[in-house]
N, C-alpha and C positions, 0 to 999 in steps of 0.2 A: 450538568451531571448531578445526579441525585445523591444525597448524603448516605452514609452508612446506616444512619438511624432509620431511614426509609426502607433500605434493603432488609434490615433486621425486622422491621415491623411487618413487611410483606412475608418474610420467612416465618415469623411467628403466627400470623393469621393463617397461612397455608397449612402449617403444622396443626393448628386448631381444627382444621377440617372445612374451612370456608372455601367456596369455589373461587376460581381465578377472577371471574367477573365480579363477584361480591368484594373480593379483596381490592380490586382496582377501584371500585366505587368508594370503598371506605377510606382508602389511603389517598385518593385523588391522583392516581397515576394511570398510565395506559395499560390496557390488557396485554399488550406486547411486552411491556416491562415486567409485568407479573409473570408472564410466561418465561421470560429470560431468567428470572430469579428462580422459578420453579424447576427449570431444566438444569440449573447449576452453572449456567454460563456467566452469571453475574453474582458475585459474592461480596461480602463486606471487605473493605480494603485491607483490613488486618491480615487476612489470608494472602492477599496479593503482595504485601510488603516484604515477604520472605524472598521473593524472586527479584526484587529491585536491588541493583548494586549500589551500595553506599559509597564505595570508593572506586577509583579506576582499577581496571583489572591488570594493567601492566604499564610499563614506561612508554612515553611518547617517543616515537622514532620517525625518521623520514621514510615514507613509502617508496619502495624501489620503482613502482609503476608511475605514480603521478608526482612524487616529490613532496607531498603534503606532510605536515607534522601530525601524525595520527597514532592511535593504538592499533596494532595489527590484529587481524587482517583489515585492510583498508576497505571501508564500506563503499566509498566512491568508486574505486577500481572494480569492485565486485559488481556494482550496479552497471557501470559502463560495459562490463564484459557480457552481462546478460541482456542488455538492451540493444536492439538492432536499430541502426540508423539508416535511413534511406539516403543514398548518395545519388546525385544527379548523374546522368550518363555523360560520357565524354563529348567533345565537340564533333567528332566524326561518327558517321553511321556505323562503321566497322567496329569501333570501340564499344558501341552499345550492342553489338551482335544482332543488328536488325537486318532483315532481308526485305528491302523495299523495292517495289517496281518503279518505273520511270516517273510517273506523275506523283506518286506518294513520296519518293525520294526528294524531289524538287520542293514540295510543300514542307517536308520535314526540315530540310536545310534552311528554308526561308524562316521558319519559326525559330530554329536554333540561333540564327543571326540576330533576331529581335531580342532574344534573352540576353 
């Protein structure tokens, strides 16, 4: 990660009217980094420090979903709720809702027995 001094140097040279390519060569950073600073997506961390929480936002309590000691809302439960997990089909063909003909059904059942 590049220091705030580098970010400020890039911002200063850009405000002086230098091209992004020239600034990248002078400061020895990539043109992509200069472009990120020029677009405002990367700023010195003093501006970012206002959004960082210095203390916990609330008391730790037991999550009703997973039982973990967390600050609500529980990030783990929220992640689990949005993530889809692939579950293997049941042992029988009907549970998987497959409509297989004679030869395919026999082959399917033989493969399921090996698993």
